[in-house]
C-alpha positions in Angstrom: 18.6 33.6 16.2 15.2 31.9 16.3 14.2 33.5 13.0 17.5 32.3 11.5 16.9 28.7 12.7 13.3 28.8 11.4 14.4 30.0 8.0 17.1 27.3 7.9 14.7 24.6 8.8 12.2 25.8 6.3 14.8 25.9 3.6 16.0 22.3 4.3 12.4 21.0 4.1 11.9 22.8 0.8 15.2 21.4 -0.6 14.3 17.9 0.5 10.9 18.2 -1.2 12.5 19.3 -4.4 15.0 16.4 -4.4 12.2 13.9 -4.0 11.8 12.3 -7.4 8.5 12.0 -9.3 6.1 9.3 -8.1 6.9 5.9 -9.6 4.5 4.9 -12.3 2.1 2.3 -11.0 2.2 -1.2 -12.6 -0.6 -2.1 -15.0 -3.5 -4.2 -13.6 -4.4 -7.6 -15.0 -7.7 -7.6 -17.0 -10.5 -9.5 -15.2 -14.1 -10.3 -15.8 -14.9 -7.3 -13.6 -13.3 -4.9 -16.1 -16.1 -2.7 -17.5 -15.5 -0.2 -20.3 -15.8 3.5 -19.3 -17.7 4.6 -22.4 -19.7 1.4 -23.3 -20.4 0.2 -19.8 -19.9 -3.4 -21.0 -17.4 -6.1 -20.0 -14.3 -5.4 -22.1 -13.4 -9.1 -22.4 -16.5 -9.5 -24.6 -14.9 -7.3 -27.3 -12.1 -8.1 -29.8 -9.0 -6.1 -30.3 -6.7 -4.1 -28.0 -7.8 -2.7 -24.7 -6.6 0.0 -22.4 -6.5 1.2 -18.8 -5.8 4.6 -17.3 -4.7 4.8 -13.7 -5.6 8.1 -11.9 -3.9 9.4 -8.8 -7.2 9.5 -6.8 -8.3 5.9 -7.5 -7.0 2.5 -6.4 -8.4 0.7 -9.5 -7.9 1.5 -13.2 -10.4 2.9 -15.6 -10.9 0.3 -18.3 -11.5 0.8 -22.0 -12.8 -1.6 -24.7 -10.4 -0.2 -27.2 -6.9 1.4 -27.4 -8.5 4.3 -29.3 -11.0 5.0 -26.5 -8.1 5.0 -24.0 -6.2 7.6 -26.0 -9.3 9.7 -26.5 -9.7 9.8 -22.7 -6.4 11.6 -22.4 -7.4 14.1 -25.1 -10.9 15.0 -23.8 -11.0 18.2 -21.7 -13.8 17.0 -19.5 -12.0 13.9 -18.3 -9.7 13.9 -15.2 -6.1 15.0 -15.7 -4.5 13.4 -12.6 -3.3 10.6 -14.8 -0.5 8.5 -13.4 -0.3 5.9 -16.1 -1.8 4.9 -19.5 -1.4 1.3 -20.6 -2.7 -0.4 -23.8 -2.6 -4.0 -25.0 0.7 -5.0 -26.6 -0.7 -6.7 -29.7 2.7 -8.2 -30.6 2.3 -10.4 -27.5 -1.4 -11.0 -27.9 -2.5 -14.6 -28.6 -4.8 -13.3 -31.4 -7.1 -10.4 -32.2 -10.1 -11.8 -30.3 -7.9 -12.5 -27.2 -5.5 -9.5 -26.7 -4.2 -11.0 -23.4 -4.8 -10.0 -19.8 -1.2 -9.1 -18.8 0.6 -8.0 -21.9 0.5 -4.2 -21.4 2.7 -1.5 -22.8 3.0 2.1 -21.6 0.9 4.0 -24.3 3.5 6.8 -24.5 6.2 4.2 -25.5 4.0 2.3 -27.9 3.8 2.3 -31.7 0.3 2.5 -33.1 -1.1 1.4 -36.5 -4.0 3.6 -37.6 -6.1 3.1 -40.7 -5.8 -0.7 -40.8 -8.5 -3.1 -41.8 -8.9 -4.2 -38.2 -11.8 -2.8 -36.1 -11.7 -2.2 -32.4 -14.0 -3.3 -29.5 -17.2 -1.6 -30.7 -16.6 -2.1 -34.4 -14.9 1.3 -34.7 -11.6 2.2 -36.4 -8.7 1.3 -34.0 -5.3 2.6 -33.1 -3.5 -0.8 -32.8 -0.7 -0.7 -30.2 2.7 -2.5 -30.3 5.8 -2.4 -28.1 8.1 -2.4 -31.0 8.2 -0.5 -34.3 9.1 -3.8 -36.1 5.9 -5.5 -34.9 3.8 -2.5 -35.8 5.4 -2.3 -39.3 4.8 -6.0 -39.9 1.1 -5.6 -38.8 0.7 -2.6 -41.2 2.2 -4.5 -44.1 -0.4 -7.2 -43.6 -3.4 -5.1 -42.6 -2.7 -1.7 -44.1 -2.4 1.6 -42.2 0.3 4.0 -40.9 2.7 3.5 -38.0 2.8 6.4 -35.5 4.1 7.2 -32.0 1.7 8.2 -29.3 2.5 11.9 -29.6 1.9 11.9 -33.4 -1.6 10.3 -33.2 -3.9 12.7 -35.1 -6.5 14.1 -32.8 -9.1 14.0 -35.6 -8.5 10.2 -36.0 -8.7 9.5 -32.3 -11.8 11.7 -31.7 -13.2 11.6 -35.2 -15.9 9.6 -36.8 -15.8 5.9 -36.0 -15.6 4.9 -39.7 -12.9 7.3 -40.7 -9.6 5.8 -41.6 -6.4 7.3 -42.8 -7.3 6.5 -46.4 -10.6 8.4 -46.0 -8.7 11.5 -45.1 -6.3 11.7 -47.9 -4.6 9.9 -50.7 -1.0 10.6 -50.0 0.7 7.2 -50.5 3.7 8.3 -48.4 1.4 8.8 -45.4 0.3 5.1 -45.6 3.8 3.7 -46.0 4.2 1.2 -43.0 8.0 2.0 -43.0 7.3 5.7 -42.5 7.4 5.8 -38.7 7.0 9.3 -37.3 
């Protein structure tokens, strides 16, 4: 009888644990003067273009990045922590301008549309993956500045982790791949 009650209690606890939903994604943090870039060690407010933040399970504060591209690279590098709870990048559709991407206009990186290969350079003068919350805004930006519109999952690893000066046009001459209306 005791064994039966013990098994029943254990089963109920296991079922309750399975029905517990995934942890809610934490909200993005506002960018402040204390935000230092993970890879450059500099104040990210001193750099133009989109920024990023990664929130890990084991820390109360985000890891900051001086560019959206560096933020994405963090998620791809095998030596970086994998207990990622959220990845946010600046929503450049809501940014006052390129030099001031805003302190609170974040978009979940996995929901964003990115323009790669544009004429705009990121925080350290490198090629950038410019994020937008809507495909329409991304296409409008690509029409004005060149480049290709992609979803987070379609961002080429070699572009994100490749040479800083490499752009889409450096990798190939397929005009279809540079069509701003060609959203993958």
